[in-house]
VMD Tcl script that builds the backbone (N, CA, C; Angstrom):
set m [mol new atoms 378]
animate dup $m
set s [atomselect $m all]
$s set {name element resname resid chain x y z} {
  {N N MET 1 A 0.915 -1.135 -0.180}
  {CA C MET 1 A 0.102 0.129 -0.215}
  {C C MET 1 A 0.929 1.468 -0.186}
  {N N ASN 2 A 1.915 1.283 0.242}
  {CA C ASN 2 A 2.947 2.724 0.775}
  {C C ASN 2 A 4.186 2.293 -0.195}
  {N N GLY 3 A 4.775 3.737 -0.301}
  {CA C GLY 3 A 6.188 3.234 -1.387}
  {C C GLY 3 A 6.537 4.939 -1.054}
  {N N ILE 4 A 7.836 4.849 -1.651}
  {CA C ILE 4 A 8.717 6.018 -1.763}
  {C C ILE 4 A 8.457 6.527 -3.271}
  {N N LEU 5 A 7.899 7.484 -3.537}
  {CA C LEU 5 A 7.779 8.515 -4.693}
  {C C LEU 5 A 9.440 8.098 -5.669}
  {N N PRO 6 A 9.289 7.616 -6.653}
  {CA C PRO 6 A 10.811 7.395 -7.128}
  {C C PRO 6 A 11.558 8.677 -7.779}
  {N N ILE 7 A 10.742 9.657 -7.913}
  {CA C ILE 7 A 11.422 11.166 -8.247}
  {C C ILE 7 A 12.410 11.521 -6.872}
  {N N VAL 8 A 12.010 11.014 -5.717}
  {CA C VAL 8 A 12.589 11.880 -4.432}
  {C C VAL 8 A 12.835 10.573 -3.650}
  {N N ALA 9 A 13.329 9.139 -4.074}
  {CA C ALA 9 A 13.668 8.137 -3.307}
  {C C ALA 9 A 14.803 8.671 -2.726}
  {N N ALA 10 A 15.161 8.216 -1.553}
  {CA C ALA 10 A 16.448 8.336 -0.656}
  {C C ALA 10 A 17.610 7.736 -1.256}
  {N N ASP 11 A 17.313 6.696 -1.820}
  {CA C ASP 11 A 18.713 6.197 -2.517}
  {C C ASP 11 A 18.835 6.723 -4.013}
  {N N ALA 12 A 18.114 7.539 -4.333}
  {CA C ALA 12 A 18.006 7.754 -5.899}
  {C C ALA 12 A 19.387 8.803 -5.991}
  {N N GLN 13 A 19.637 8.930 -7.463}
  {CA C GLN 13 A 20.753 9.925 -7.614}
  {C C GLN 13 A 20.131 11.248 -8.362}
  {N N ALA 14 A 19.082 11.162 -8.471}
  {CA C ALA 14 A 18.264 12.562 -9.151}
  {C C ALA 14 A 17.924 13.420 -7.802}
  {N N SER 15 A 18.204 14.450 -8.145}
  {CA C SER 15 A 17.808 15.875 -7.260}
  {C C SER 15 A 16.323 15.850 -7.075}
  {N N PRO 16 A 16.027 16.024 -6.041}
  {CA C PRO 16 A 14.348 16.280 -5.537}
  {C C PRO 16 A 13.819 17.629 -6.671}
  {N N PRO 17 A 12.506 17.735 -6.983}
  {CA C PRO 17 A 12.248 19.040 -7.386}
  {C C PRO 17 A 12.521 20.014 -6.852}
  {N N SER 18 A 12.959 21.315 -7.571}
  {CA C SER 18 A 13.340 22.692 -7.013}
  {C C SER 18 A 12.133 23.624 -7.049}
  {N N PRO 19 A 12.351 24.284 -5.799}
  {CA C PRO 19 A 10.875 25.106 -5.524}
  {C C PRO 19 A 10.660 26.390 -6.464}
  {N N ASP 20 A 9.360 26.996 -6.673}
  {CA C ASP 20 A 9.336 28.162 -7.245}
  {C C ASP 20 A 9.763 29.172 -6.392}
  {N N ALA 21 A 9.664 30.429 -6.912}
  {CA C ALA 21 A 9.731 31.606 -5.863}
  {C C ALA 21 A 9.130 31.749 -4.844}
  {N N GLN 22 A 7.891 31.000 -4.743}
  {CA C GLN 22 A 7.279 30.998 -3.219}
  {C C GLN 22 A 7.485 29.728 -2.435}
  {N N GLY 23 A 8.141 28.896 -3.120}
  {CA C GLY 23 A 8.589 27.762 -2.247}
  {C C GLY 23 A 7.643 26.590 -2.523}
  {N N TRP 24 A 6.772 26.790 -3.642}
  {CA C TRP 24 A 6.201 25.500 -3.937}
  {C C TRP 24 A 6.990 24.485 -4.854}
  {N N LEU 25 A 6.670 23.032 -4.538}
  {CA C LEU 25 A 7.351 22.082 -5.230}
  {C C LEU 25 A 6.519 21.506 -5.974}
  {N N THR 26 A 6.449 21.074 -7.211}
  {CA C THR 26 A 5.655 20.138 -8.172}
  {C C THR 26 A 5.883 19.096 -8.105}
  {N N LEU 27 A 5.272 18.173 -7.622}
  {CA C LEU 27 A 5.189 16.705 -7.407}
  {C C LEU 27 A 4.640 16.357 -8.678}
  {N N GLY 28 A 3.690 16.451 -9.358}
  {CA C GLY 28 A 3.199 15.895 -10.484}
  {C C GLY 28 A 1.669 15.684 -10.491}
  {N N PRO 29 A 1.293 15.155 -11.492}
  {CA C PRO 29 A -0.160 14.562 -11.617}
  {C C PRO 29 A -0.747 13.982 -10.355}
  {N N LEU 30 A -1.832 14.218 -9.862}
  {CA C LEU 30 A -2.370 13.505 -8.642}
  {C C LEU 30 A -2.272 12.008 -9.062}
  {N N ALA 31 A -3.055 11.699 -10.116}
  {CA C ALA 31 A -3.056 9.978 -10.225}
  {C C ALA 31 A -1.448 9.516 -10.344}
  {N N GLU 32 A -0.254 10.177 -10.889}
  {CA C GLU 32 A 0.910 9.716 -11.049}
  {C C GLU 32 A 1.476 9.575 -9.462}
  {N N VAL 33 A 1.202 10.550 -8.631}
  {CA C VAL 33 A 1.711 10.504 -7.429}
  {C C VAL 33 A 1.378 9.469 -6.595}
  {N N PHE 34 A 0.065 9.165 -6.487}
  {CA C PHE 34 A -0.604 8.225 -5.529}
  {C C PHE 34 A -0.500 6.667 -6.280}
  {N N GLY 35 A -0.929 6.791 -7.724}
  {CA C GLY 35 A -1.292 5.763 -8.427}
  {C C GLY 35 A -2.493 4.767 -7.634}
  {N N ASP 36 A -2.446 3.662 -7.257}
  {CA C ASP 36 A -3.536 2.929 -6.592}
  {C C ASP 36 A -3.469 2.997 -5.335}
  {N N ARG 37 A -2.599 3.925 -4.501}
  {CA C ARG 37 A -2.288 3.729 -3.276}
  {C C ARG 37 A -2.734 5.144 -2.449}
  {N N ALA 38 A -3.185 5.018 -0.989}
  {CA C ALA 38 A -3.940 6.104 -0.322}
  {C C ALA 38 A -2.485 7.015 0.700}
  {N N CYS 39 A -1.223 6.357 0.714}
  {CA C CYS 39 A -0.110 7.339 1.018}
  {C C CYS 39 A 1.101 7.239 0.339}
  {N N ARG 40 A 2.092 7.428 0.201}
  {CA C ARG 40 A 3.177 8.008 -0.055}
  {C C ARG 40 A 4.181 8.863 0.598}
  {N N SER 41 A 5.684 8.295 0.634}
  {CA C SER 41 A 6.808 8.932 1.663}
  {C C SER 41 A 7.552 9.243 0.511}
  {N N LEU 42 A 8.194 10.592 0.734}
  {CA C LEU 42 A 9.159 11.127 -0.122}
  {C C LEU 42 A 10.164 12.038 0.696}
  {N N LYS 43 A 11.212 12.137 0.176}
  {CA C LYS 43 A 12.626 12.804 0.696}
  {C C LYS 43 A 12.544 13.915 -0.092}
  {N N LEU 44 A 12.514 15.217 0.503}
  {CA C LEU 44 A 12.818 16.644 -0.005}
  {C C LEU 44 A 14.081 17.210 0.835}
  {N N GLY 45 A 15.251 16.737 0.172}
  {CA C GLY 45 A 16.332 17.624 1.070}
  {C C GLY 45 A 16.557 16.740 2.218}
  {N N GLY 46 A 16.270 17.704 3.557}
  {CA C GLY 46 A 16.546 16.716 4.932}
  {C C GLY 46 A 15.042 16.303 5.362}
  {N N ALA 47 A 13.903 16.918 4.683}
  {CA C ALA 47 A 12.447 16.492 5.118}
  {C C ALA 47 A 12.223 15.301 4.601}
  {N N GLN 48 A 11.729 14.197 5.507}
  {CA C GLN 48 A 10.856 12.928 5.026}
  {C C GLN 48 A 9.597 13.125 5.097}
  {N N VAL 49 A 8.651 13.375 3.952}
  {CA C VAL 49 A 7.154 13.764 4.070}
  {C C VAL 49 A 6.520 12.728 3.673}
  {N N GLY 50 A 5.251 12.650 4.392}
  {CA C GLY 50 A 4.183 11.381 4.118}
  {C C GLY 50 A 3.003 12.187 3.388}
  {N N LEU 51 A 2.609 11.606 2.318}
  {CA C LEU 51 A 1.564 12.423 1.670}
  {C C LEU 51 A 0.496 10.994 2.041}
  {N N PHE 52 A -0.735 11.744 2.124}
  {CA C PHE 52 A -1.981 10.930 2.449}
  {C C PHE 52 A -3.100 11.191 1.603}
  {N N LEU 53 A -4.005 10.627 1.204}
  {CA C LEU 53 A -4.887 10.780 0.420}
  {C C LEU 53 A -6.465 10.255 0.673}
  {N N VAL 54 A -7.366 11.258 1.353}
  {CA C VAL 54 A -8.306 10.533 1.973}
  {C C VAL 54 A -9.542 11.284 1.497}
  {N N ASP 55 A -10.283 10.464 1.039}
  {CA C ASP 55 A -11.576 11.070 0.509}
  {C C ASP 55 A -11.478 12.050 -0.581}
  {N N GLY 56 A -10.318 11.923 -1.218}
  {CA C GLY 56 A -9.965 12.882 -2.393}
  {C C GLY 56 A -9.357 14.272 -2.096}
  {N N GLU 57 A -8.924 14.279 -0.591}
  {CA C GLU 57 A -7.920 15.135 -0.190}
  {C C GLU 57 A -6.729 15.172 0.108}
  {N N VAL 58 A -6.018 15.616 -0.085}
  {CA C VAL 58 A -4.281 15.159 0.065}
  {C C VAL 58 A -4.262 16.045 1.157}
  {N N TYR 59 A -3.268 15.291 1.947}
  {CA C TYR 59 A -2.443 15.977 3.522}
  {C C TYR 59 A -1.060 15.391 3.329}
  {N N ALA 60 A -0.515 16.376 3.747}
  {CA C ALA 60 A 1.201 16.088 4.019}
  {C C ALA 60 A 1.719 16.236 5.584}
  {N N ILE 61 A 2.472 15.627 6.255}
  {CA C ILE 61 A 2.976 15.762 7.529}
  {C C ILE 61 A 4.274 15.064 7.367}
  {N N ASP 62 A 5.474 15.584 8.230}
  {CA C ASP 62 A 6.499 14.692 8.505}
  {C C ASP 62 A 6.096 13.492 8.476}
  {N N ASP 63 A 6.822 12.475 8.032}
  {CA C ASP 63 A 6.794 10.761 7.831}
  {C C ASP 63 A 7.448 10.219 8.822}
  {N N ILE 64 A 8.050 10.981 9.646}
  {CA C ILE 64 A 8.846 10.115 10.871}
  {C C ILE 64 A 8.498 10.670 11.949}
  {N N CYS 65 A 8.088 9.584 13.122}
  {CA C CYS 65 A 6.930 9.851 14.237}
  {C C CYS 65 A 8.198 10.807 15.094}
  {N N SER 66 A 7.461 11.486 15.847}
  {CA C SER 66 A 8.020 12.253 16.761}
  {C C SER 66 A 8.621 11.443 18.070}
  {N N HIS 67 A 7.762 10.358 18.424}
  {CA C HIS 67 A 8.411 9.427 19.442}
  {C C HIS 67 A 9.240 8.312 19.147}
  {N N GLY 68 A 9.634 7.830 17.880}
  {CA C GLY 68 A 10.353 6.821 17.402}
  {C C GLY 68 A 10.782 6.877 15.862}
  {N N ASN 69 A 11.869 6.301 15.708}
  {CA C ASN 69 A 12.186 6.484 14.344}
  {C C ASN 69 A 11.281 5.309 13.365}
  {N N ALA 70 A 10.269 5.793 12.732}
  {CA C ALA 70 A 9.534 5.094 12.000}
  {C C ALA 70 A 8.350 5.921 11.212}
  {N N ARG 71 A 8.426 5.505 10.192}
  {CA C ARG 71 A 7.818 5.942 8.955}
  {C C ARG 71 A 6.298 6.033 9.138}
  {N N LEU 72 A 5.618 7.441 9.138}
  {CA C LEU 72 A 4.226 7.128 9.493}
  {C C LEU 72 A 3.285 6.496 7.988}
  {N N SER 73 A 4.119 6.784 7.036}
  {CA C SER 73 A 3.329 6.332 5.789}
  {C C SER 73 A 3.478 4.904 5.970}
  {N N GLU 74 A 3.988 4.203 6.566}
  {CA C GLU 74 A 3.797 2.914 6.855}
  {C C GLU 74 A 2.757 2.415 7.861}
  {N N GLY 75 A 2.248 3.116 8.229}
  {CA C GLY 75 A 1.065 2.613 9.526}
  {C C GLY 75 A -0.165 2.377 8.774}
  {N N GLU 76 A -1.027 2.381 9.635}
  {CA C GLU 76 A -2.429 2.187 9.214}
  {C C GLU 76 A -3.286 3.304 9.525}
  {N N ILE 77 A -4.011 3.661 8.452}
  {CA C ILE 77 A -4.895 4.928 8.110}
  {C C ILE 77 A -6.391 4.373 8.603}
  {N N ASP 78 A -7.191 5.446 9.356}
  {CA C ASP 78 A -8.341 5.104 9.636}
  {C C ASP 78 A -8.962 6.458 9.803}
  {N N GLY 79 A -9.711 6.615 8.788}
  {CA C GLY 79 A -10.262 8.298 8.435}
  {C C GLY 79 A -9.396 9.105 8.567}
  {N N PHE 80 A -9.219 10.322 9.352}
  {CA C PHE 80 A -7.787 11.188 9.286}
  {C C PHE 80 A -7.079 11.170 10.133}
  {N N GLU 81 A -6.680 9.798 10.707}
  {CA C GLU 81 A -5.910 9.412 11.719}
  {C C GLU 81 A -4.759 8.149 11.264}
  {N N VAL 82 A -3.770 8.504 11.262}
  {CA C VAL 82 A -2.388 7.516 10.963}
  {C C VAL 82 A -1.849 7.026 12.185}
  {N N GLU 83 A -1.838 5.458 12.451}
  {CA C GLU 83 A -1.272 4.878 13.503}
  {C C GLU 83 A 0.410 4.795 13.363}
  {N N CYS 84 A 1.231 5.369 14.116}
  {CA C CYS 84 A 2.432 5.033 13.892}
  {C C CYS 84 A 2.836 3.385 14.186}
  {N N PRO 85 A 3.289 2.677 13.187}
  {CA C PRO 85 A 3.668 1.332 12.980}
  {C C PRO 85 A 4.674 0.470 14.121}
  {N N LEU 86 A 5.429 1.672 14.712}
  {CA C LEU 86 A 6.394 1.328 16.240}
  {C C LEU 86 A 5.586 1.084 17.364}
  {N N HIS 87 A 5.157 2.158 18.025}
  {CA C HIS 87 A 4.104 2.083 18.808}
  {C C HIS 87 A 2.900 2.544 19.053}
  {N N ALA 88 A 2.335 2.348 17.941}
  {CA C ALA 88 A 0.886 2.467 17.914}
  {C C ALA 88 A 0.290 3.812 18.325}
  {N N GLY 89 A 0.594 4.930 18.349}
  {CA C GLY 89 A 0.543 6.310 18.497}
  {C C GLY 89 A -0.452 6.728 17.636}
  {N N LEU 90 A -1.285 7.444 17.579}
  {CA C LEU 90 A -1.884 8.318 16.716}
  {C C LEU 90 A -1.993 9.516 16.320}
  {N N PHE 91 A -1.671 10.049 15.048}
  {CA C PHE 91 A -1.632 11.257 14.485}
  {C C PHE 91 A -2.688 11.710 13.818}
  {N N ASP 92 A -3.290 13.163 13.326}
  {CA C ASP 92 A -4.052 13.407 12.748}
  {C C ASP 92 A -3.476 13.931 11.510}
  {N N ILE 93 A -3.556 13.437 10.307}
  {CA C ILE 93 A -2.937 13.639 9.205}
  {C C ILE 93 A -3.145 15.146 8.683}
  {N N ARG 94 A -4.254 15.804 9.103}
  {CA C ARG 94 A -4.889 17.124 8.777}
  {C C ARG 94 A -3.937 17.921 9.260}
  {N N SER 95 A -3.289 17.761 10.526}
  {CA C SER 95 A -2.538 18.590 11.347}
  {C C SER 95 A -1.168 18.307 11.866}
  {N N GLY 96 A -1.042 17.126 11.803}
  {CA C GLY 96 A 0.167 16.330 12.630}
  {C C GLY 96 A -0.013 16.300 13.974}
  {N N LYS 97 A -1.121 16.497 14.449}
  {CA C LYS 97 A -1.254 16.605 15.816}
  {C C LYS 97 A -1.247 15.232 16.476}
  {N N ALA 98 A -0.334 15.206 17.517}
  {CA C ALA 98 A -0.560 13.656 18.295}
  {C C ALA 98 A -1.586 13.654 19.096}
  {N N LEU 99 A -2.189 12.478 18.826}
  {CA C LEU 99 A -3.648 12.170 19.398}
  {C C LEU 99 A -3.410 11.267 20.654}
  {N N SER 100 A -2.397 10.176 20.717}
  {CA C SER 100 A -2.686 9.484 21.793}
  {C C SER 100 A -1.160 8.759 22.222}
  {N N ALA 101 A -1.564 8.574 23.715}
  {CA C ALA 101 A -0.035 8.007 24.061}
  {C C ALA 101 A 0.495 6.868 23.163}
  {N N PRO 102 A 1.824 6.959 23.094}
  {CA C PRO 102 A 2.849 7.135 24.011}
  {C C PRO 102 A 3.318 8.513 23.153}
  {N N LEU 103 A 2.688 9.501 22.274}
  {CA C LEU 103 A 2.842 10.392 21.595}
  {C C LEU 103 A 2.845 11.504 22.564}
  {N N THR 104 A 4.058 12.537 22.681}
  {CA C THR 104 A 3.897 13.711 23.143}
  {C C THR 104 A 4.072 15.044 22.279}
  {N N ARG 105 A 4.576 14.799 21.049}
  {CA C ARG 105 A 4.943 16.137 20.477}
  {C C ARG 105 A 4.232 15.681 18.957}
  {N N ASP 106 A 3.775 16.835 18.533}
  {CA C ASP 106 A 3.064 16.890 17.122}
  {C C ASP 106 A 4.343 16.555 15.985}
  {N N VAL 107 A 3.636 16.301 14.954}
  {CA C VAL 107 A 4.893 16.369 13.695}
  {C C VAL 107 A 4.243 17.641 12.800}
  {N N ARG 108 A 5.413 18.138 12.032}
  {CA C ARG 108 A 4.768 19.322 11.142}
  {C C ARG 108 A 3.889 18.888 10.085}
  {N N SER 109 A 2.638 19.905 9.713}
  {CA C SER 109 A 1.860 19.806 8.771}
  {C C SER 109 A 2.602 20.670 7.549}
  {N N HIS 110 A 2.334 20.257 6.238}
  {CA C HIS 110 A 2.938 20.849 5.196}
  {C C HIS 110 A 1.906 21.313 4.537}
  {N N GLU 111 A 2.206 22.303 3.582}
  {CA C GLU 111 A 0.933 22.594 2.424}
  {C C GLU 111 A 1.076 22.104 1.450}
  {N N ILE 112 A -0.171 21.935 0.888}
  {CA C ILE 112 A -0.712 21.073 -0.261}
  {C C ILE 112 A -1.617 21.893 -1.320}
  {N N ARG 113 A -1.186 21.899 -2.434}
  {CA C ARG 113 A -2.111 22.712 -3.373}
  {C C ARG 113 A -2.512 21.550 -4.498}
  {N N LEU 114 A -3.517 21.639 -5.128}
  {CA C LEU 114 A -3.822 21.053 -6.350}
  {C C LEU 114 A -4.581 21.945 -7.457}
  {N N GLU 115 A -3.985 21.878 -8.373}
  {CA C GLU 115 A -4.396 22.736 -9.536}
  {C C GLU 115 A -4.243 22.285 -10.804}
  {N N GLU 116 A -5.657 21.806 -11.506}
  {CA C GLU 116 A -5.736 21.323 -12.834}
  {C C GLU 116 A -4.868 19.784 -12.675}
  {N N GLY 117 A -5.538 19.121 -11.546}
  {CA C GLY 117 A -4.846 18.008 -11.571}
  {C C GLY 117 A -3.418 17.527 -11.065}
  {N N VAL 118 A -2.787 18.776 -10.815}
  {CA C VAL 118 A -1.421 18.560 -10.526}
  {C C VAL 118 A -0.944 18.950 -9.201}
  {N N LEU 119 A -0.158 18.225 -8.395}
  {CA C LEU 119 A -0.197 18.276 -7.077}
  {C C LEU 119 A 1.175 19.093 -6.648}
  {N N TYR 120 A 0.873 20.156 -5.585}
  {CA C TYR 120 A 1.727 21.024 -5.267}
  {C C TYR 120 A 1.949 20.716 -3.640}
  {N N LEU 121 A 3.504 20.962 -3.248}
  {CA C LEU 121 A 3.758 21.034 -1.868}
  {C C LEU 121 A 4.871 22.199 -1.339}
  {N N ARG 122 A 4.320 22.564 -0.276}
  {CA C ARG 122 A 5.456 23.467 0.368}
  {C C ARG 122 A 5.440 23.266 1.592}
  {N N LEU 123 A 6.802 22.908 2.017}
  {CA C LEU 123 A 7.278 22.865 3.388}
  {C C LEU 123 A 7.211 23.919 4.217}
  {N N VAL 124 A 6.682 23.616 5.762}
  {CA C VAL 124 A 6.542 24.460 6.301}
  {C C VAL 124 A 8.115 24.230 7.188}
  {N N ALA 125 A 8.619 25.515 8.004}
  {CA C ALA 125 A 9.742 25.482 8.436}
  {C C ALA 125 A 9.609 25.000 9.837}
  {N N ALA 126 A 10.570 24.546 10.258}
  {CA C ALA 126 A 10.616 23.934 11.932}
  {C C ALA 126 A 10.598 24.923 12.648}
}
mol reanalyze $m
mol bondsrecalc $m
mol representation Tube
mol addrep $m
């Protein structure tokens, strides 16, 4: 169900997309970004970002759990919540808010824009 986008895979030689003047990165057509999956993981510079597609809306949060070194994009999704696969804590994918123990810190939520079927992302500073 999960995967890393080939254009920005951690082990790829290719550079991640460059942001425009306002900081927006072009990820590509929505259908190509997600394929038949509900979530994806991508590495952009030093940030690992999880993309989640829920009810036709796209959300982006830091992909690494704030409690342990686990990829949230590899967790189970239930509505707007993703469960960390390491310790089963829940995050809200709309905001990055930590919702349950053992989590005590939120993860960043990043800006998403969809225009004419093309997906754009702007990283929020730490």
